[in-house]
N, C-alpha and C positions, 0 to 999 in steps of 0.2 A: 564745571569742566576742569579736569585735572591739568594743570599747566604750571610751568615756571613763570615767574613774574613777567608781565608783558614787556615787549620791546620798548614801549614808550617809557616805562619805569626804568629800564636799563639806561636809556639815553639821559633821563633826568639824573640818575645816579652818576653817570659818567661826568657830568658837568661839575659834580661836587667832589670827585675824587682828586687826590693830589697828583696822581700820575695819569697819563693818557690811557684811555680805555678804547680799544677797538674790538669789534666783534670778530675775534679770531678763534680758530679751532685749536685742538691739541696739536702741537708739533711745529713743524718747520716754519709755516707762515709764508705767504707770498702775495704779491699784488696781482697774480695771474687771475684772470676771469674765465668765463666760459669760452674755451678756445675752439670748440667745435672741430677738433682734430679727428680726421677719419683715417683708419688704417687701410692699407691697400690689400686687395684680395685677388686671387687668381680668377681669371675670366670663366674658367670651367668649374670652379668650386660650387658645390651644391648648397643652396640656401636652406635655412631652416624656415620656421613659420613666419618669421619677420625679415624684412629686407635689411634692417639695421637694428642694433641695440645701443642705446645711449647710456653710457656709464659715467659716473662722477666719482672723483676722489680728490684728495688734497696733495699738493706737492710737499710731501711730508714723509720722513723715514718710517713712521708707524703705518703708512699706507704703501709700504714697499711691495706688497703682493700685487697691487694694481700697477705701480710704477714699473716693476720688473716684468709683470705679465704682459703689459702693453709693449714695453721696450723690446722684449725678446720674442714677441709674436706668439707667446704661449697661449694667451687667451684667444687670439684670432684663429689659431690652428684648430681649436675645438669648435669654433663657430662656422667653419667652412666659408660659404659664400655670403653669410650674414655679416654685414660690415659693422665694426665697432666705431661709434662716434664718441670720443672721449671729451670730457669737460673737467676743468679743475676749479676748486672752490677754496675760499679762505676760511669759511665758517660753517659750522653745522646748520644753523638756521637757514642760510641761503641754499644749502644743498637740499634740505627738507622741502623748502619752497619749490625748488626746481623739480623734485620728485612729485610733489602734489600737483604741479602745473603740467606734468608730462614732458618737461624739458630733459629729464633723464629718466631712465627706467630702473637702473640698478646703481647702487652707490656703496663706496667704502666710507664708513663714518664711525664716530665714537659712540659710546654707550649713552651718554647724557642726551644728545640730540635725537638718538633713536627713541629713547623713552619719552622725551617731550613730544616728538612728532606723532608717536602712537597715541599718547594720552590726549593731546589737543584735538585729534581727529576722532576721538571716541573709538579708537581701535579700527578705523576704516582706511587708513592711508597706506600703511607699510607692513611688511613682515621682515624679521631678521631671518636670513636663510643660511648664514654661515658665520664662523669666526674668521679672523684674519691675523690678529697680532695680540700679544700680551706683553705687559711690562713697559720698560722704557720711561719710567717716571721717578724723579729723585728730588730730595730736599737738599739743595746746595746752599752753603752759607759762607759768610766771611769768617774765616777761622780766627781772626783777631778779635772779633766781637762775640762769636758763638763757638764755644768749645765742647758743649754737650747738649743733649736734647733739652735739658732743663733750662738752658740759656736762651732758648727760643722765646720764652715768655718775656714780654716787654719789648720785643724786637719788631722790625718792619720786614714782612715777608710778602713776596709777590706771588700771585697766581695768575693764570692767563685771562680769566674772564669770570665775572659773577655767575655762579651756578654751573660753570663748565665742569668737566670730569675731575680735573685736578683741584679746582676750587672746593668742590664737594668733599673730595678725599682729605684735603688739608683741614677743612672745618671739622670733619669727623674726627680726625686725629687730635685736633685741639680739644674737642669735647672729651675725648678719652683720657686726656691729661688732667681733666678736671678744671680746665680754664674756660673762661666765658668770652665769647665774641659775638657781637651783633652781626648776623650773616649779611644783611644788606649793606650796612655802612662799613663793615670790616673793622669796626672799632671795638677795643676790649683789651683783654690780657695780652693779646698779640694784635698788632696792626696789620691787617691784610689789605694789600694793594693789588687791585686788578689791573694788570699791565700786559700789553701786547707782547707776545714772545719775542718779536723782532726788536723791541727796545729794552727788554729786560736786561741784557748785558750792559747796555749803556747806563741804565739806572743803577746797576750794581757798581759799575766803575765810578760813577759820580757820588756814591754813598747814599743815594736816595732810598735804597733798600739794603737790608742786611743779609738777604738771602731770597730764595725762591723755591717753590714747590712746582716743578715744571717738567714737561716731557722732553724727550730727546728730539733734536740735538741741542736744544737750548741749555739743558743741564750741562752737557759737555762743553758748550761755549763758555759757560760761567766758570767751569774748572780752568779753562785756558786763561781766564782773567784773574786767577788766583783763588777761586772758590774751592770749597771742600765738600765732597758728598758726605752729608751727615746721616742720611737715611735713604735707602732704596725702598720705594713703596712695595715692591714685590715681597719684601720680607714681612709685610703685614698681612699677607694673604695665604690661605691654605695652598700647599704645594708651590708657593711663590708664583702663582699664576692669577692674573685678573685680566678681564677684557679691556683692551685699549682701542681696538678697531674691530668692527664686524661688518658684514655685508647685508644691506637691506635691498628690498625690491618693492616696487609699488604693487599693491594687491591686484590692480587691474592688469598689469603686465604679466604677473605670475599666472593669473587665470587664463589669459589669452595666449600666452607664449611659454608654456612650461618647458618645452624642448630647448628654448633659447636660454632660459634660466639654468636649466640643467647643464647646458654646454658651458656657460660662464662659470658655474661651480666646478665643473670638471677641469676647466682651465685654471681656476684658482687653486684647486687641490694639487694639480701638477706643478703649478708655479711655486707653491710652498715647498713641495717636495724637492724641486730644483734648487730653490734658495738654500734649503737646509743641507743639501748634498754638495753645493758649490758656493759656500759663503763668501769667498773672496770675489769670485766672478759676479755674484749677485749684488754684493756691496758696490762694486764698480758700476754695474748696470743701473742700480738705483740712483747713484750719484750722477751718472750721465743723464738720466731722465730729469733729475732736479735741475741740472744745468740748462737743459733744453727748455724747461718750463719756467724757470725763474731767472735765467741769465747768469747764474753762478752755481758752482759746485761747493761742496764742503771740504775744507782742508783735512788732511789725515788725522791731525790731533783732535779734531772734533768727530769726524766720521767713524773712526775705528772704535773708540769706547762707546759711542752712541749705538752703533750697530750691534755690538756684543750684548747690550742690555735689553734688546728686543727679541722676543721669541715669535716665530711665525708658525701659526698652527691653524687647523680647520675647526677645532672645537670652539664654539662660541662662548664657553665658560658661563653658561646661563645663570648659574647660581650667583656668580659675582656681579652680574648685571642687576639681579634682583637685590643684592645687598647694597649696591651703589644707589639704587632708587630709594631704599630705606634710609640711607645716610642723608640723602637730599631732603627727605621728608623730615627727619629729625632736626636738620639744620634750619627748617622753615622755608626752604627754597622751592619745595614741591608739595602740592597737595597729594594726599594718598592716591596713587595711581592704580588702575586696574590693568595689569600687564598680561592677563590671561589671553593667549592667542597672539602674543607679539612674535612668537617663533613659529616657523614652519620648516622643520629640519628634514622633512620627508625627502625632498630632492637631493639634499646633501648626503643623507644616509644611503640613498640609492647609489650615488656616485662612489661613496666610500666603500660600500659593499662590493661593487664591481672592481674596485682597486685592491680588494683584499684587506681593507682597513676596518678598524672597529667603528661601530656606530657611536654617535654623540648624543648627549642628553639635553632636553630642554628645561630641566628643573621644574616640570609641572606647568610651564608657561606656554605650552604648544597649542596650536590651533586644533580644534576638535573636528 
């Protein structure tokens, strides 16, 4: 069965690493759990085929489509009398478990947990039905210790989690420099420390790490602590685009309630359109949602540069997900997966066509 190293192995590894490792996902990070928050709907609003749809996402700027879509009522508007029940997660594995258990129906999530969830279920658990965000990942370093990319060799660099999206990207970049690192231990020509995004700034301030390959807003937080952006991962990808967040749905829910899935996708497309047309209002809305979910908002010196580095789009950038899977395989963190059928972009392309927008491609990984 194709899968990333089992959770027990990660726990064992965590005990051996020098810095704390928590199973966090890409981005903001939070102690928020399943909040079961329901949106209010008009009493005379017409329901779709389900009374409610359970959606999951992270309190994270790269999940701003969900944050803003819920906050502004743009998702609920498309669902009519079908109520949204929203839950937030800290980590991809826990969201995938919730999807498999039926605790959520649809989720915003990163590429690595999507690949892992699909592979571990032998292609039976989920489909990716849309993109949501691209970019927002940077290598930020201590400019006193690292002045060029060559200087990264021999230094201590943090990533959020063993085998997560940024960890795989950094290991792949290291390999492309011709350097050697043992993927699981993080030891080699570069010392890779798997560190919770929430404590990475403190680790940087204490000198425990020399830099980090991290998503926003952690990258911008490091800059406020004196760090310097040495590399933007977007510069490594064609057209400077790569998937950081996509939308998944359980295959069971997609089969039983295609009208609800289509409505959520319609809401997502309209939310992305609103975000891109109203960036300042959308940024404020996302920050307000973060404050409600986590108890704190982001200061302008962190929020503003972080927001600018993330692109919100409907295209799942399927070819870049396939490439990320290949990078994980080359790093030894993933057995060769069979990703055929991981995408079902039919509902999204129907929505896009109705909105006068171009169809998006599944890079040959679509369901037959």
